[in-house]
N, C-alpha and C positions, 0 to 999 in steps of 0.2 A: 225140553231138555233131552228127552229120548232120542229125537230127531238128530240133535246135535251129537249125542254119543254115537248113534249109528253112522253118521257120515265122518266121524273122527275128529270133530273139532272141540269135543268136550271129553273130560276124563269120566270113565265109567263109575269112578268113586264118587264124583260129584252128584251122578244120578243116585246112587246109594243114599247120599246124604240127603238130597232133596226128598226122596221117597220116606226116609226116616223122619224128616221133619213133618211132613204131611201126615204120616202115621201118629206122631206125637200130637199134633193139634186135633186130629179126629178122636183119638183115645181120650184126650183131656176133656173134649166136649162130651163124649159118651159118659165119662166118669161124673162130670157136673149134672148130667141129666139123670144119672143113676142116683146120685146123692140127694137130688131133689125128690125122686120118688121115694126114697127111703124116709126123708124128712116127712113127706106127705103121710107115708104109712105110720110113722110115729104119732103125728098130730091127730090122725084119725083113730088112734088107740089100737092099731093092728099089730104093732110091735112095741116092745119096752124100750126104755132109754138106752139100756145096756146093749141090747140087740141092734138098735140104730147106730150106736157108736161103734160097734163090732163091724156091721155091714158097711158103714163109711170107710172104715179101715180096710175092709176087704176090697172094696171098690178101688181104693188107692193102691193097694198091693198089685191087684190085677192089672191096673193102669201101668205100674212099673215093669211087670213081666211082659206085658203086650209091647212096650216101647223098647225094652232092651233086648228081647229075643232076637228081632231082626238086625240088630247091630252086631251081633257076634260073628255071623257068618262073613260079612264084609271085612271084619276085623281079622279073621282067619285068611281070607283072601289076600289082604294087604300083606300080611307076614309072608305069605308064600310068594307073592309078586316080589317083594323086597329080597327075599332069600335067593330067588332066581337071578335077580339084578346083581347082588352080591357075588354070586358065583362067577359072573362074567366081568366083575370090576366096575359095574355102574352104580353101585351103592355101598355105603359104608357100613361096617359091622354095627355102629352106634344106631343107624336107621332101623336095622333089623331088630336090635334089642329094644329100641323104643316102641316099634310096632308090636313086638311081642309082648311087652309090658301093658301096652294099651289093651290088647287082645285079652290078657289075663285079668285086667281090671273090669273089663265088660263081663267076662265069664263069671267073675267073683260076685259083681253087682247082681247079675241075673240069678245066681244060685242063692244069694241072700234075699232077693225079692221073692224067690219061689219058696224059700223056708219061711219067710215072713207070712206069705199066703197061706201055707199049710197050718202054721201056728194059729193064725187068726180063724181059719175055718175050724179048726180043732176047738177053739174057744167057743165059737158059735154053737157047736154041736153039744159041748158041755153046758153052755147056758140054757139050751132048750130042754135039757133033762131035768 
């Protein structure tokens, strides 16, 4: 895909989408492996059931943060690209508005995932006391 973008026969946005999907799969695999280790720790009596649940939630929240983060910048770039095209009459204002809405949705999802992660980590710390 990289070569296709470099020689101009593929859209750079397609490369971002491909990279994003690869990252999603890699992150999902890491999360499953991490949750398996958490389960093993619980079964081995190293952590309580409550902490195991919280650690599982933490792994899922980290997965969301890691997969959403890289999507935000391409969303911003798409808005900028469409704004430039709009200025010269090659894109409609509705296209710019849709891209901007998508960017805002990604940023909101990322902020929510970061908040969820912070709250889960706070609960883990409280549980340990």
